[in-house]
C-alpha positions in Angstrom: 2.1 -6.0 20.9 -1.2 -4.3 20.4 -1.5 -1.3 18.1 -5.2 -0.4 17.5 -6.3 0.1 14.0 -7.2 3.7 14.1 -8.7 6.0 11.5 -8.0 9.7 12.1 -11.1 11.9 12.5 -10.9 14.3 10.8 -8.9 13.0 7.9 -5.7 15.0 7.9 -4.7 16.9 4.7 -1.9 15.2 2.8 0.5 16.7 0.3 1.9 13.9 -2.0 4.2 15.4 -4.7 4.1 13.4 -8.0 7.3 11.8 -9.2 7.4 14.0 -12.2 7.6 17.2 -10.1 10.3 16.2 -7.7 13.9 17.3 -8.1 17.1 17.3 -6.1 17.2 15.2 -2.8 13.6 14.3 -2.8 14.0 12.8 -6.3 16.9 10.7 -5.0 14.9 9.5 -2.1 12.0 8.5 -4.5 14.5 6.6 -6.6 16.0 4.8 -3.6 12.5 3.9 -2.3 11.4 2.3 -5.5 14.7 0.6 -6.1 14.7 -1.0 -2.7 11.2 -2.0 -2.6 11.4 -3.2 -6.3 8.3 -1.3 -7.3 7.6 0.9 -10.3 5.6 3.6 -8.4 6.1 5.9 -5.4 3.4 5.0 -2.9 1.0 7.9 -1.9 2.1 7.3 1.7 5.8 7.8 1.0 5.0 10.8 -1.3 2.9 12.3 1.5 5.6 11.7 4.2 8.2 13.0 1.9 6.7 16.4 2.0 8.2 16.5 5.6 11.6 16.4 4.2 13.5 16.1 7.5 11.1 13.3 8.7 11.3 11.2 5.5 15.0 11.5 5.2 15.2 10.2 8.8 12.5 7.6 8.2 14.1 6.2 5.1 17.5 6.1 6.7 15.9 3.9 9.4 13.7 1.6 7.4 15.5 1.4 4.1 18.2 -1.0 5.5 15.4 -3.0 7.1 13.5 -3.4 3.8 16.7 -4.6 2.1 16.8 -7.7 4.2 15.7 -11.2 3.3 13.6 -11.0 6.5 11.5 -8.1 5.2 11.1 -9.9 1.9 9.9 -13.0 3.7 7.6 -11.0 5.9 5.9 -9.5 2.9 5.5 -12.8 1.2 4.0 -14.4 4.4 1.5 -11.6 4.7 0.4 -11.8 1.1 -0.1 -15.5 1.3 -2.3 -15.1 4.4 -4.6 -12.5 3.0 -4.9 -14.1 -0.4 -6.0 -17.2 1.4 -8.5 -15.3 3.6 -10.3 -13.4 0.9 -11.5 -16.8 -0.4 -14.1 -16.6 2.3 -15.6 -13.6 0.5 -16.2 -15.8 -2.6 -14.7 -13.4 -5.2 -16.6 -14.2 -8.5 -14.5 -15.4 -11.4 -14.1 -12.8 -14.1 -12.9 -14.8 -17.0 -16.2 -15.5 -18.8 -17.4 -12.0 -18.0 -14.4 -10.3 -19.4 -14.6 -12.5 -22.6 -18.3 -11.5 -23.0 -17.3 -7.8 -22.7 -14.7 -8.3 -25.5 -11.5 -8.5 -23.6 -8.9 -10.6 -25.5 -6.5 -12.9 -23.6 -3.7 -10.5 -24.0 -5.7 -7.7 -22.5 -6.7 -9.9 -19.4 -3.1 -10.8 -19.0 -2.3 -7.1 -18.8 -4.8 -6.5 -16.1 -3.5 -9.5 -14.2 0.0 -8.2 -14.4 -1.1 -4.8 -13.1 -2.8 -6.4 -10.2 0.4 -8.5 -9.6 2.5 -5.4 -9.2 0.2 -4.0 -6.5 -0.1 -7.5 -4.9 3.7 -7.4 -4.5 4.2 -3.6 -3.7 1.6 -2.7 -1.2 3.1 -5.0 1.4 6.5 -3.2 1.9 4.8 0.1 1.8 2.5 -1.0 4.6 5.5 -2.3 6.6 7.0 1.1 6.2 4.1 3.1 7.5 3.6 0.5 10.2 7.2 1.0 11.4 6.6 4.9 11.3 3.5 4.6 13.6 5.2 2.2 15.9 7.9 4.7 16.5 5.9 7.8 16.8 2.9 6.4 18.8 4.2 3.4 20.6 7.8 4.3 21.2 8.8 1.0 19.6 11.2 -0.1 16.9 12.6 -3.5 16.0 15.5 -4.7 18.2 19.0 -3.9 16.7 20.0 -6.9 14.6 22.0 -7.2 11.3 19.5 -9.3 9.2 20.5 -10.9 5.9 20.9 -8.6 2.8 18.6 -9.7 0.1 20.4 -9.5 -3.3 18.0 -11.1 -5.7 14.7 -10.2 -7.3 11.5 -10.6 -5.5 9.3 -8.3 -7.7 7.0 -9.8 -10.4 8.9 -10.3 -13.7 6.4 -8.0 -15.6 6.7 -4.7 -17.5 3.4 -2.8 -17.0 2.8 0.6 -18.4 2.1 2.8 -15.4 -1.0 4.7 -16.5 -3.3 6.3 -14.0 -6.9 7.3 -14.9 -7.5 10.5 -12.9 -10.9 11.9 -12.3 -10.4 14.5 -15.0 -9.5 11.7 -17.5 -12.5 9.5 -16.6 -16.0 9.5 -18.1 -19.1 9.7 -15.8 -19.4 6.0 -15.0 -15.7 5.8 -13.9 -16.0 8.9 -11.8 -19.1 7.4 -10.2 -17.0 4.4 -9.2 -14.2 6.7 -7.9 -17.0 8.5 -5.8 -18.3 5.2 -4.5 -14.8 4.2 -3.4 -14.2 7.4 -1.6 -17.7 7.2 0.0 -17.3 3.5 1.2 -13.8 4.0 2.5 -14.5 7.4 3.9 -11.5 9.0 2.2 -11.0 12.2 0.2 -8.8 10.5 -2.4 -8.6 7.4 -4.6 -5.6 5.2 -4.1 -3.1 4.5 -7.0 -4.2 1.0 -7.5 -7.8 1.9 -8.2 -6.7 4.7 -10.6 -4.4 2.2 -12.4 -7.1 -0.3 -12.8 -9.5 2.5 -14.1 -7.4 2.2 -17.4 -9.8 -0.7 -17.9 -13.1 0.9 -16.8 -15.5 -1.9 -17.8 -13.3 -4.5 -16.1 -12.8 -2.4 -13.0 -16.5 -1.6 -12.8 -17.1 -5.5 -12.5 -14.3 -5.9 -10.0 -15.2 -3.2 -7.7 -18.9 -3.9 -8.0 -18.4 -7.5 -6.6 -16.0 -6.1 -3.8 -18.0 -3.1 -2.8 -20.9 -5.0 -0.9 -18.3 -6.6 1.4 -16.6 -3.4 2.5 -17.4 -2.5 6.0 -19.3 -5.7 6.7 -18.3 -7.4 10.0 -16.6 -10.3 8.1 -14.5 -7.9 5.9 -13.5 -5.7 8.8 -12.3 -8.6 10.9 -10.3 -9.8 8.1 -8.6 -6.4 7.6 -8.0 -6.0 11.3 -6.3 -9.4 11.5 -4.0 -8.3 8.6 -3.3 -5.0 10.4 -2.3 -6.9 13.5 -0.1 -9.2 11.6 1.7 -6.2 9.9 2.4 -5.0 13.5 3.9 -8.4 14.4 6.0 -8.7 11.3 7.3 -5.2 11.5 8.5 -5.6 15.1 10.3 -8.8 14.1 12.2 -7.2 11.4 16.0 -6.8 11.7 17.3 -3.3 12.5 20.7 -3.4 10.9 21.9 0.2 11.8 20.1 0.5 15.2 17.5 3.1 14.3 16.0 4.5 17.4 12.6 5.9 18.4 14.4 9.2 19.4 15.7 9.5 15.9 12.2 9.5 14.4 10.5 11.4 17.2 13.1 14.2 16.9 12.6 14.3 13.2 8.9 14.6 13.5 9.3 17.8 15.6 10.2 19.5 12.2 6.4 19.6 11.5 3.5 21.0 13.7 2.8 18.8 16.6 1.1 15.6 15.9 0.8 16.3 12.1 3.1 13.5 10.9 1.6 11.0 13.3 -1.9 11.8 11.9 -0.8 11.2 8.3 0.9 8.0 9.4 -2.2 6.8 11.2 -4.2 7.4 8.1 -2.2 5.3 5.8 -1.5 2.7 8.4 -5.4 2.4 8.8 -6.2 2.2 5.1 -3.3 0.1 3.6 -4.3 -3.3 5.2 -7.7 -2.7 3.6 -6.1 -1.9 0.3 -4.0 -5.1 0.4 -7.2 -7.0 1.1 -9.1 -5.3 -1.8 -6.3 -6.2 -4.3 -6.2 -9.7 -3.1 -9.9 -9.9 -3.9 -9.3 -8.5 -7.4 -6.4 -11.0 -7.9 -8.7 -13.8 -6.9 -11.4 -12.7 -9.5 -8.9 -12.7 -12.3 -7.6 -16.2 -11.6 -10.5 -17.8 -13.5 
């Protein structure tokens, strides 16, 4: 099916609550989300949607069982392979010699690679979740009821990365300028977690973003991201639906917020996340040599 890639205008306000501030049922949902997706961070999209407590409770009850299946794990792996192959056309410049010249030791470079690997894995299930949310709220579609196959192994990378985020108020002027450029080029009022995590190595991130930035919004780049967007829609609709979640369940839950508000937040992240997956794939390619 066709679901247009659509950026809301104006950008809706979002209210993501950090993990360290949540308690009670929301803390339980955060823990369940991270454990199911096998990720060390709660994505901004799920933090933003969880501020609508009734909706996120219903959404997670619907999509959690889908994301536990081998079919979802395989879908994420396929999408990752596809975009990592596509970004080669953008000719990501190898970073190895440049990082060595900047004084990075092999152990430090490996740490950066591992951080990128965490996002290379985790962004895909988050994008599937927000795609499923938009399909239900806007297109009146959810995957057909089907049991799927429970995935019981580990699909996350076998790394232990300290999750340190460089916020604007932590950063010096050059890093704040990079964050400003990201917001300007992407047309967003915030900087995604991935970029703030990579800001831990500011001189490296400056090189990585500096190589990617000229491609952002070019026709070749936008076509690449649009293809990935459509592939997410295809893969989302092909997922099993073990407990028969329905459009009505999700649409009814969305009425707990002002009309259209949850859909606009969903549209925002369903627009930006395929681009984020593409950008992280570009960063990963830079670090391979």
